C-alpha positions in Angstrom: -23.0 -15.5 1.5 -20.6 -18.2 1.8 -20.1 -18.6 -2.1 -19.3 -14.9 -2.9 -19.2 -13.4 -6.2 -16.7 -10.6 -6.6 -15.8 -8.3 -8.7 -12.3 -6.7 -9.8 -12.0 -3.5 -11.9 -8.4 -3.3 -13.1 -6.3 -6.5 -14.4 -2.6 -4.2 -15.0 0.1 -5.7 -13.0 -1.7 -5.1 -9.8 -5.1 -6.1 -10.8 -3.9 -9.8 -12.2 -2.7 -10.5 -9.2 -5.7 -9.4 -7.1 -7.4 -12.0 -9.9 -5.5 -15.3 -8.9 -5.6 -14.5 -5.4 -9.5 -13.5 -5.6 -10.3 -17.1 -7.3 -8.0 -19.1 -4.6 -9.6 -17.1 -1.7 -12.0 -19.7 0.4 -16.0 -19.0 0.2 -15.3 -16.9 -3.1 -17.7 -18.9 -5.8 -17.3 -16.5 -8.7 -15.2 -13.7 -9.2 -15.9 -11.3 -12.4 -12.7 -9.0 -14.2 -12.8 -5.8 -16.3 -10.9 -3.6 -18.0 -10.8 -0.3 -19.8 -9.5 -3.0 -22.4 -11.7 -5.5 -22.4 -9.9 -7.8 -24.6 -7.3 -7.9 -21.4 -9.9 -8.4 -18.9 -11.0 -11.7 -21.3 -7.2 -12.8 -21.6 -6.7 -12.6 -17.2 -10.2 -14.1 -17.0 -9.7 -16.8 -18.8 -5.8 -17.2 -17.4 -7.6 -17.7 -13.8 -11.1 -19.0 -14.1 -12.6 -15.7 -13.8 -15.7 -14.4 -15.9 -14.8 -10.9 -17.8 -17.6 -8.1 -18.3 -17.5 -5.8 -21.4 -17.1 -3.1 -19.0 -17.2 -1.5 -15.2 -20.7 -0.5 -16.0 -21.7 -4.1 -17.0 -19.4 -6.0 -13.9 -21.5 -3.7 -11.7 -24.8 -4.8 -12.9 -23.5 -8.4 -13.1 -25.0 -8.9 -9.1 -21.9 -8.7 -7.2 -21.1 -8.5 -3.6 -18.6 -6.6 -3.4 -15.8 -4.4 -5.7 -12.0 -4.6 -5.7 -10.7 -1.7 -7.4 -7.1 -1.9 -9.0 -7.4 0.6 -12.1 -4.8 4.0 -12.2 -5.5 6.1 -9.5 -7.2 8.7 -11.4 -10.2 6.1 -11.7 -10.8 5.5 -8.1 -12.9 8.0 -6.7 -15.6 7.2 -9.5 -15.4 3.2 -9.2 -15.6 3.8 -5.4 -18.9 6.2 -6.0 -20.1 3.5 -8.1 -19.5 0.9 -5.4 -21.0 3.4 -2.6 -24.1 4.1 -4.6 -24.7 0.3 -5.5 -24.4 -0.3 -1.6 -21.5 -2.7 -1.8 -18.6 -2.9 -0.1 -15.1 -1.8 -1.7 -12.0 -2.7 -1.6 -9.8 0.3 -3.8 -6.0 0.1 -4.2 -3.6 3.0 -2.4 -4.8 6.5 -2.5 -7.8 7.3 -2.1 -8.0 10.1 -4.9 -4.6 11.7 -6.8 -4.0 13.7 -3.9 -5.5 14.9 -0.8 -7.8 17.6 -1.9 -10.1 14.8 -4.2 -10.0 12.5 -1.6 -11.9 14.7 0.5 -15.2 14.6 -1.6 -14.7 11.2 -2.0 -14.9 10.9 2.2 -17.5 13.2 2.1 -19.7 10.7 -0.2 -18.8 7.6 1.7 -20.1 9.6 5.2 -22.8 10.6 3.7 -24.0 6.9 2.3 -22.6 4.9 5.1 -20.2 3.2 2.3 -18.3 0.2 3.8 -15.1 0.7 1.6 -11.4 0.1 2.7 -7.9 1.0 1.2 -5.7 -1.5 0.2 -2.4 -1.2 2.4 -1.4 -4.6 2.9 0.8 -4.6 5.2 -1.3 -4.2 8.2 -1.7 -7.7 7.1 1.9 -8.8 7.0 2.5 -11.3 9.8 6.0 -9.2 10.6 3.9 -5.6 11.2 1.3 -7.6 12.8 3.6 -8.3 15.6 5.0 -5.4 15.6 2.3 -3.6 16.5 1.5 -6.4 19.2 4.7 -6.0 20.8 4.6 -2.0 20.8 1.0 -2.3 21.8 1.9 -4.7 25.0 4.9 -2.0 25.7 7.4 -4.9 25.3 9.9 -2.5 23.7 9.4 0.3 26.6 9.0 3.6 25.1 9.9 4.4 21.4 12.9 6.2 21.0 13.7 6.0 17.1 12.1 4.2 14.1 13.3 3.0 10.9 11.4 2.7 7.9 13.1 1.5 4.5 11.2 0.4 1.2 13.9 0.0 -1.5 12.7 -1.4 -5.2 15.4 -3.6 -7.2 15.0 -1.4 -10.3 12.8 1.5 -10.8 8.9 1.2 -12.6 8.6 2.6 -16.0 9.2 6.8 -16.5 5.7 6.7 -18.0 4.5 5.7 -14.5 6.7 7.9 -12.7 5.3 10.6 -14.4 2.1 10.4 -12.9 2.5 8.7 -9.6 2.9 11.8 -7.6 6.7 11.1 -6.6 8.3 8.4 -4.6 6.6 9.9 -1.6 3.1 9.8 -2.6 3.6 6.3 -4.2 6.2 4.5 -2.4 6.8 5.6 1.1 3.2 6.7 1.6 3.1 2.7 2.9 5.7 3.1 6.0 4.0 6.3 6.4 0.7 4.1 6.9 2.2 1.4 9.1 4.3 4.2 11.4 1.0 5.5 12.0 -1.0 2.2 12.6 1.4 0.9 14.7 2.1 4.0 17.6 -1.0 5.0 16.8 0.4 8.3 17.0 0.3 11.9 14.2 3.3 13.0 12.2 3.6 16.5 12.4 6.6 17.5 11.0 8.5 16.6 8.0 11.7 17.5 6.5 13.0 15.3 3.2 15.9 15.4 0.9 16.2 13.3 -2.5 18.6 12.5 -5.0 18.8 11.9 -8.5 22.1 9.5 -9.4 20.1 6.9 -11.9 18.2 7.6 -14.8 18.1 11.4 -15.8 14.6 10.5 -17.2 13.1 10.2 -14.0 14.4 13.6 -12.6 13.1 15.2 -16.0 9.2 14.3 -15.2 10.2 15.8 -11.5 10.9 12.6 -9.5 13.8 11.8 -7.2 15.1 7.8 -7.5 16.0 8.0 -3.7 14.7 10.3 -0.5 14.4 10.3 3.1 12.1 11.8 5.3 12.5 12.5 8.6 9.6 12.7 10.6 8.2 14.2 14.1 5.6 12.2 15.8 3.2 14.2 17.8 4.7 12.6 20.9 8.1 14.1 19.5 9.2 10.3 18.6 11.5 10.1 15.9 10.5 8.0 12.7 13.5 7.9 9.6 11.9 6.6 6.3 13.9 6.2 3.1 13.0 5.0 -0.1 14.8 4.3 -3.5 14.0 2.8 -7.1 17.2 1.2 -7.5 18.4 -1.6 -4.9 20.3 -4.5 -6.6 20.5 -6.1 -3.7 17.4 -7.2 -3.5 13.5 -5.9 -3.1 14.5 -4.5 0.6 11.6 -3.3 3.0 12.1 -2.8 6.6 11.0 -1.5 9.8 12.8 -1.0 12.8 11.6 -0.2 16.3 13.8 1.0 19.2 12.5 1.3 22.1 13.8 2.2 25.9 14.0 -1.5 26.7 14.0 -3.3 23.4 14.4 -3.6 19.3 12.2 -5.2 16.9 12.9 -5.5 13.2 10.5 -6.4 10.4 11.7 -7.9 7.4 14.7 -9.6 8.6 15.1 -12.6 7.9 16.6 -15.4 5.9 15.8 -13.6 2.4 16.8 -9.8 3.6 18.5 -8.2 0.8 21.2 -7.0 3.0 24.9 -8.5 3.9 26.8 -9.0 7.1 30.6 -7.2 7.2 31.7 -8.9 9.9 34.0 -12.0 9.3 32.5 -15.0 9.8 28.5 -14.5 9.6 26.9 -15.5 7.3 23.4 -14.7 7.8 20.9 -13.8 5.8 22.0 -16.8 3.7 18.6 -17.3 1.7 17.5 -15.5 -2.3 16.7 -11.8 -1.4 12.9 -11.2 -2.9 13.2 -9.1 -6.1 9.7 -7.3 -6.4 6.8 -6.5 -3.6 4.1 -9.4 -5.1 6.3 -11.7 -4.0 8.0 -10.5 -0.8 3.8 -9.6 0.1 2.4 -12.6 -1.6 1.6 -13.9 2.6 0.0 -10.3 2.9 -2.2 -9.5 -0.4 -3.7 -13.1 0.4 -4.9 -12.0 4.1 -6.0 -9.1 2.7 -8.2 -10.3 0.1 -9.2 -12.9 2.8 -10.2 -9.9 5.0 -11.8 -8.6 2.5 -13.8 -11.5 1.7 -15.0 -11.3 5.4 -15.6 -8.4 6.1 -18.3 -8.6 2.5 -20.1 -11.4 4.6 -20.4 -8.8 7.2 -17.6 -9.9 10.1 -15.0 -8.0 11.8 -11.6 -6.6 9.3 -8.7 -4.7 10.5 -8.8 -3.1 6.8 -7.1 0.3 6.3 -10.5 2.8 6.8 -10.4 5.2 4.1 -9.7 8.3 6.1 -6.9 6.4 7.5 -5.7 6.9 3.9 -5.6 10.0 3.6 -4.0 11.1 6.5 -1.1 8.8 5.5 -1.1 10.5 1.8 -1.0 14.1 4.3 2.2 13.0 5.2 3.5 12.3 2.0 2.3 15.2 0.7 4.1 17.4 3.3 7.6 15.2 2.4 7.1 15.7 -1.1 6.4 19.2 -0.3 9.7 20.0 1.9 11.4 18.0 -1.0 10.7 20.8 -3.3 11.2 23.5 -0.9 14.3 22.1 1.0 12.2 23.5 4.3 10.4 21.2 7.2 6.7 21.0 6.4 4.2 20.5 9.0 1.4 18.4 8.0 -1.8 19.7 7.2 
């Protein structure tokens, strides 16, 4: 299986990016894409040098060795099921399903069929986050007394997307919840969240907030603050700060960090900030797809397991509930 035939379902914004990455991944000899918009699939296929199937059924019947799912969230459960029942490995964009309740039957299906399914939380393959995990595991920072995570987009996505995304914590901060669990090996047991709407009123009208903060308590008492915003004119800002009894480590602090110093004579950072998540995590996305190709070949992997993705979604659900009720919420 040195020349893999990989399939891609969904060629929207993220799917088109995955299509470009798949065709450039070593060991992948053929890529076939499909979408509910067949014309869009043919267009993207022609642009990147991939084949285009008439629909997902035709894609699954084309002899693919593995399936990447980048469709809308509502289609994730059925496509995971299709891949599992076809006996091929699946890499699905987060989340597993629109909510935790709908995710549980999917986990059961995967378990019953001994399916090989991973969920795309690409930060696990970002060099900075990987170094943070290594340093924490090596106890170089001592014990952690505080964690601070930031995820801020330059501008909000379309309101039509926000109306169905499940909220800022579920579609954005869930990445932070995942890496906090992954790096520390601890569970979040309680969340207290607050949010605000100072941007487009339409965001509030569809039930979302444009900025939010969650204080998370881990099962060992460590506190983590997770903040997010749809409006960050300085640039796409994604950082993680681990403060320990013996040292502090920051992920995402480099020449392109979207901040500036107020101190006289300080020119750092001097680079041009990132403007999109795809730009910020380009290396991580390539490494994640390469890891999936390795998984298809039977190699060990560190991709996110479905149960871990659902655990992060449970934290996001608790944060969303706290946002609505104004009270701390225990993570179920």
